[in-house]
KOLNU-902780 format. One line per 4 residues: number of its first residue (from 1); for each residue z, x negated, y negated of N, C-alpha, C, O. Coordinates in Angstrom, 2 decimals, padded with zeros to 5 digits. Layout:
<nodes>
NUM = Z X Y Z X Y Z X Y Z X Y  ... $
</nodes>
This chain:
<nodes>
1 = 061.72 -164.93 -165.01 061.96 -163.68 -164.35 061.54 -163.86 -162.91 060.49 -164.45 -162.64  062.34 -163.36 -161.98 061.97 -163.44 -160.58 062.10 -162.08 -159.94 062.98 -161.29 -160.30  061.22 -161.80 -159.01 061.25 -160.55 -158.28 061.64 -160.85 -156.84 061.06 -161.75 -156.22  062.59 -160.15 -156.32 063.06 -160.38 -154.98 063.03 -159.07 -154.22 063.68 -158.10 -154.62 $
5 = 062.28 -159.03 -153.12 062.25 -157.84 -152.29 062.94 -158.16 -150.99 062.41 -158.88 -150.14  064.13 -157.62 -150.84 064.89 -157.88 -149.63 065.04 -156.59 -148.83 066.06 -156.36 -148.19  064.01 -155.75 -148.86 064.05 -154.48 -148.17 064.12 -154.65 -146.66 064.47 -153.69 -145.96  063.80 -155.82 -146.14 063.90 -156.05 -144.71 065.35 -156.02 -144.23 065.60 -155.99 -143.02 $
9 = 066.32 -156.03 -145.15 067.72 -155.95 -144.80 068.18 -154.50 -144.60 069.38 -154.25 -144.47  067.26 -153.57 -144.59 067.63 -152.17 -144.41 067.82 -151.48 -145.74 067.36 -151.97 -146.77  068.51 -150.36 -145.73 068.70 -149.55 -146.93 069.84 -150.04 -147.80 070.07 -149.47 -148.87  070.56 -151.07 -147.39 071.71 -151.52 -148.16 071.32 -152.17 -149.47 071.96 -151.95 -150.49 $
13 = 070.27 -152.96 -149.44 069.84 -153.67 -150.64 068.32 -153.56 -150.71 067.64 -153.68 -149.69  067.80 -153.33 -151.90 066.36 -153.22 -152.06 065.82 -154.24 -153.02 066.24 -155.40 -153.00  064.91 -153.83 -153.87 064.29 -154.75 -154.82 065.21 -155.04 -155.99 066.00 -154.19 -156.41  065.10 -156.27 -156.51 065.94 -156.68 -157.62 065.16 -157.60 -158.54 064.32 -158.39 -158.09 $
17 = 065.43 -157.51 -159.82 064.90 -158.45 -160.80 066.09 -159.23 -161.35 067.13 -158.65 -161.67  065.93 -160.54 -161.45 066.94 -161.37 -162.08 066.32 -162.02 -163.31 065.27 -162.66 -163.22  066.97 -161.84 -164.45 066.49 -162.41 -165.71 067.45 -163.51 -166.14 068.65 -163.28 -166.24  066.92 -164.69 -166.38 067.75 -165.79 -166.85 067.84 -165.72 -168.37 066.83 -165.62 -169.06 $
21 = 069.05 -165.76 -168.88 069.32 -165.65 -170.31 069.73 -167.02 -170.84 070.66 -167.63 -170.32  069.05 -167.49 -171.87 069.40 -168.79 -172.44 070.78 -168.72 -173.10 071.22 -167.66 -173.55  071.44 -169.86 -173.14 072.82 -169.91 -173.62 072.99 -169.39 -175.05 074.04 -168.85 -175.39  071.97 -169.55 -175.89 072.09 -169.10 -177.28 071.99 -167.58 -177.42 072.20 -167.05 -178.51 $
25 = 071.66 -166.87 -176.35 071.55 -165.40 -176.39 072.67 -164.69 -175.65 072.79 -163.47 -175.75  073.49 -165.42 -174.92 074.50 -164.81 -174.05 075.50 -163.96 -174.83 075.72 -162.81 -174.47  076.12 -164.50 -175.88 077.13 -163.74 -176.63 076.55 -162.46 -177.21 077.16 -161.39 -177.14  075.36 -162.57 -177.80 074.71 -161.39 -178.40 074.44 -160.31 -177.35 074.72 -159.14 -177.58 $
29 = 073.90 -160.71 -176.20 073.56 -159.72 -175.17 074.78 -159.10 -174.51 074.75 -157.92 -174.17  075.86 -159.88 -174.32 077.06 -159.27 -173.75 077.63 -158.23 -174.71 078.18 -157.21 -174.28  077.51 -158.48 -175.99 078.00 -157.54 -176.99 077.12 -156.28 -177.03 077.64 -155.16 -176.99  075.81 -156.46 -177.10 074.90 -155.31 -177.21 074.89 -154.49 -175.93 075.06 -153.27 -175.97 $
33 = 074.70 -155.14 -174.79 074.55 -154.41 -173.53 075.85 -153.82 -173.01 075.88 -152.67 -172.56  076.91 -154.60 -173.06 078.15 -154.21 -172.40 079.31 -153.93 -173.34 080.38 -153.50 -172.90  079.11 -154.17 -174.65 080.20 -153.96 -175.60 081.34 -154.94 -175.39 082.49 -154.63 -175.71  081.03 -156.12 -174.84 082.06 -157.10 -174.53 081.92 -158.32 -175.43 080.83 -158.87 -175.58 $
37 = 083.01 -158.73 -176.02 083.03 -159.96 -176.79 083.48 -161.09 -175.88 084.49 -160.95 -175.18  082.76 -162.19 -175.88 083.16 -163.31 -175.03 083.28 -164.58 -175.86 082.62 -164.73 -176.89  084.12 -165.47 -175.40 084.26 -166.79 -176.01 084.26 -167.80 -174.90 084.76 -167.53 -173.81  083.71 -168.97 -175.16 083.67 -170.01 -174.14 084.84 -170.96 -174.32 085.48 -171.01 -175.37 $
41 = 085.09 -171.71 -173.26 086.18 -172.67 -173.28 085.77 -173.91 -172.49 084.88 -173.84 -171.65  086.40 -175.01 -172.76 086.13 -176.23 -172.01 087.14 -176.41 -170.88 087.05 -177.38 -170.12  088.08 -175.50 -170.75 089.08 -175.59 -169.70 088.49 -175.21 -168.36 087.56 -174.40 -168.28  089.02 -175.80 -167.31 088.64 -175.41 -165.95 089.54 -174.25 -165.55 090.77 -174.36 -165.62 $
45 = 088.93 -173.15 -165.14 089.71 -171.99 -164.75 089.38 -171.64 -163.29 088.29 -171.96 -162.81  090.31 -171.00 -162.59 090.12 -170.74 -161.16 088.87 -169.92 -160.82 088.20 -170.21 -159.82  088.54 -168.95 -161.59 087.38 -168.11 -161.33 086.43 -168.26 -162.52 086.54 -167.51 -163.50  085.52 -169.21 -162.46 084.76 -169.59 -163.64 083.71 -168.59 -164.12 083.30 -168.65 -165.28 $
49 = 083.27 -167.67 -163.28 082.22 -166.76 -163.71 082.75 -165.38 -164.02 083.66 -164.88 -163.35  082.18 -164.78 -165.02 082.53 -163.42 -165.44 081.36 -162.52 -165.05 080.21 -162.85 -165.33  081.65 -161.40 -164.41 080.61 -160.46 -164.03 080.83 -159.17 -164.80 081.88 -158.53 -164.69  079.83 -158.79 -165.59 079.87 -157.54 -166.34 078.92 -156.56 -165.65 077.86 -156.95 -165.17 $
53 = 079.30 -155.28 -165.62 078.45 -154.30 -164.97 078.48 -153.00 -165.76 079.51 -152.62 -166.31  077.34 -152.31 -165.80 077.25 -151.01 -166.45 076.94 -151.11 -167.92 077.83 -151.00 -168.76  075.66 -151.33 -168.25 075.33 -151.47 -169.67 074.93 -150.13 -170.28 074.60 -149.18 -169.56  074.97 -150.07 -171.59 074.71 -148.83 -172.32 073.22 -148.47 -172.28 072.37 -149.27 -172.63 $
57 = 072.94 -147.26 -171.84 071.57 -146.76 -171.70 070.81 -146.76 -173.03 069.59 -146.97 -173.04  071.50 -146.52 -174.13 070.84 -146.38 -175.43 070.34 -147.68 -176.04 069.72 -147.65 -177.10  070.59 -148.82 -175.41 070.16 -150.09 -175.99 068.98 -150.73 -175.25 068.61 -151.87 -175.54  068.39 -150.03 -174.31 067.26 -150.59 -173.54 066.16 -151.08 -174.47 065.68 -152.20 -174.31 $
61 = 065.75 -150.27 -175.41 064.65 -150.63 -176.31 064.99 -151.79 -177.22 064.11 -152.54 -177.65  066.26 -151.95 -177.53 066.70 -153.02 -178.43 066.67 -154.39 -177.77 066.55 -155.41 -178.45  066.78 -154.42 -176.44 066.97 -155.69 -175.74 065.77 -156.11 -174.89 065.36 -157.27 -174.94  065.22 -155.19 -174.14 064.21 -155.56 -173.15 062.78 -155.35 -173.64 062.52 -154.49 -174.49 $
65 = 061.88 -156.15 -173.10 060.45 -156.02 -173.43 059.91 -154.71 -172.87 060.57 -154.04 -172.07  058.73 -154.35 -173.30 058.09 -153.11 -172.84 057.95 -153.10 -171.31 058.23 -152.09 -170.67  057.52 -154.22 -170.73 057.34 -154.30 -169.28 058.65 -154.08 -168.54 058.69 -153.33 -167.56  059.71 -154.73 -168.98 061.01 -154.59 -168.32 061.55 -153.17 -168.50 062.09 -152.60 -167.56 $
69 = 061.40 -152.60 -169.70 061.84 -151.21 -169.93 061.12 -150.26 -168.99 061.73 -149.35 -168.43  059.82 -150.46 -168.81 059.03 -149.60 -167.93 059.53 -149.70 -166.49 059.66 -148.69 -165.80  059.80 -150.91 -166.05 060.31 -151.13 -164.69 061.68 -150.47 -164.53 061.92 -149.80 -163.52  062.55 -150.64 -165.49 063.89 -150.05 -165.42 063.80 -148.53 -165.35 064.42 -147.91 -164.50 $
73 = 063.03 -147.94 -166.26 062.96 -146.48 -166.33 062.24 -145.86 -165.14 062.42 -144.68 -164.87  061.44 -146.63 -164.42 060.74 -146.13 -163.25 061.59 -146.20 -161.98 061.23 -145.61 -160.96  062.70 -146.90 -162.04 063.51 -147.07 -160.83 064.24 -145.78 -160.47 064.66 -145.03 -161.35  064.38 -145.52 -159.17 065.12 -144.32 -158.73 066.56 -144.31 -159.22 067.10 -143.25 -159.54 $
77 = 067.20 -145.48 -159.28 068.59 -145.56 -159.74 068.71 -145.11 -161.19 069.65 -144.39 -161.54  067.78 -145.52 -162.04 067.81 -145.13 -163.45 067.66 -143.61 -163.57 068.41 -142.96 -164.30  066.69 -143.07 -162.88 066.44 -141.62 -162.95 067.64 -140.82 -162.45 068.01 -139.81 -163.04  068.24 -141.28 -161.35 069.40 -140.58 -160.80 070.57 -140.59 -161.78 071.22 -139.57 -161.99 $
81 = 070.84 -141.76 -162.37 071.95 -141.84 -163.32 071.67 -141.03 -164.59 072.59 -140.47 -165.17  070.40 -140.97 -165.02 070.04 -140.17 -166.19 070.26 -138.68 -165.90 070.77 -137.95 -166.75  069.88 -138.24 -164.70 070.08 -136.84 -164.32 071.56 -136.48 -164.27 071.94 -135.34 -164.58  072.39 -137.43 -163.90 073.83 -137.20 -163.84 074.48 -137.26 -165.21 075.66 -136.94 -165.36 $
85 = 073.72 -137.67 -166.23 074.24 -137.76 -167.59 075.11 -138.98 -167.82 075.89 -139.01 -168.77  074.99 -139.98 -166.98 075.79 -141.19 -167.12 075.28 -142.01 -168.31 074.11 -142.39 -168.32  076.13 -142.29 -169.31 075.70 -143.07 -170.47 075.54 -144.56 -170.17 074.96 -145.31 -170.96  076.06 -144.98 -169.01 075.94 -146.38 -168.60 074.96 -146.51 -167.44 074.81 -145.59 -166.64 $
89 = 074.32 -147.65 -167.38 073.44 -147.94 -166.25 074.23 -148.88 -165.35 074.38 -150.07 -165.66  074.73 -148.35 -164.25 075.67 -149.07 -163.39 075.02 -150.11 -162.49 075.70 -151.02 -162.02  073.74 -150.01 -162.25 073.09 -150.92 -161.30 072.65 -152.22 -161.96 071.92 -153.00 -161.34  073.08 -152.46 -163.17 072.75 -153.70 -163.89 074.03 -154.52 -164.03 075.07 -153.99 -164.41 $
93 = 073.93 -155.80 -163.73 075.08 -156.69 -163.91 074.63 -157.96 -164.62 073.46 -158.33 -164.61  075.60 -158.62 -165.24 075.34 -159.89 -165.92 076.40 -160.87 -165.48 077.60 -160.60 -165.58  075.96 -162.02 -165.00 076.88 -163.06 -164.57 076.89 -164.13 -165.66 075.86 -164.73 -165.98  078.08 -164.37 -166.22 078.25 -165.31 -167.32 079.18 -166.43 -166.86 080.28 -166.17 -166.36 $
97 = 078.74 -167.67 -167.02 079.56 -168.82 -166.67 080.57 -169.08 -167.79 080.33 -168.73 -168.94  081.67 -169.70 -167.44 082.68 -170.04 -168.45 082.23 -171.21 -169.32 082.81 -171.43 -170.39  081.23 -171.96 -168.90 080.76 -173.11 -169.67 079.80 -172.66 -170.75 078.80 -171.99 -170.46  080.07 -173.00 -171.96 079.30 -172.52 -173.12 077.83 -172.90 -173.06 076.98 -172.17 -173.56 $
101 = 077.52 -174.03 -172.45 076.13 -174.48 -172.43 075.33 -173.89 -171.28 074.12 -174.12 -171.19  075.98 -173.15 -170.40 075.29 -172.55 -169.26 074.56 -171.28 -169.67 074.90 -170.62 -170.65  073.57 -170.97 -168.90 072.84 -169.72 -169.11 073.53 -168.61 -168.34 074.46 -168.86 -167.57  073.08 -167.39 -168.55 073.60 -166.24 -167.81 072.44 -165.62 -167.04 071.28 -165.91 -167.30 $
105 = 072.79 -164.77 -166.09 071.79 -164.08 -165.29 072.06 -162.57 -165.38 073.19 -162.12 -165.18  071.02 -161.80 -165.69 071.11 -160.35 -165.62 070.37 -159.92 -164.36 069.21 -160.28 -164.16  071.04 -159.16 -163.51 070.46 -158.64 -162.28 070.24 -157.14 -162.42 071.16 -156.41 -162.79  069.03 -156.69 -162.13 068.69 -155.28 -162.18 068.24 -154.83 -160.80 067.22 -155.30 -160.30 $
109 = 069.00 -153.94 -160.19 068.62 -153.38 -158.91 067.61 -152.27 -159.18 067.84 -151.42 -160.05  066.51 -152.26 -158.45 065.46 -151.28 -158.73 065.42 -150.12 -157.75 064.56 -149.25 -157.87  066.31 -150.09 -156.81 066.32 -148.98 -155.83 067.42 -147.99 -156.11 067.57 -147.01 -155.39 $
</nodes>
């Protein structure tokens, strides 16, 4: 897990957490978080990475540790989307490589 504070870039981008997901967990997490089924291939394709965004709010407890859940729920973005009644958390993305043995990255914006 890494914490990145890039608030010196102004209000455009703030704090972010990036979680590295091991390759054996990628399919399960894409299904649980984003409702997406993925399959890997050995073919070379023009755009090798898949970016998923907007995971289901109701699965936070099923996937993330207590510490990560606390950080997510304390973020202004989470509170704002909850107040709007949005069932998805839009400020979370997952980058998945087309190579089956690669890991994935989940990025959580905290501002």
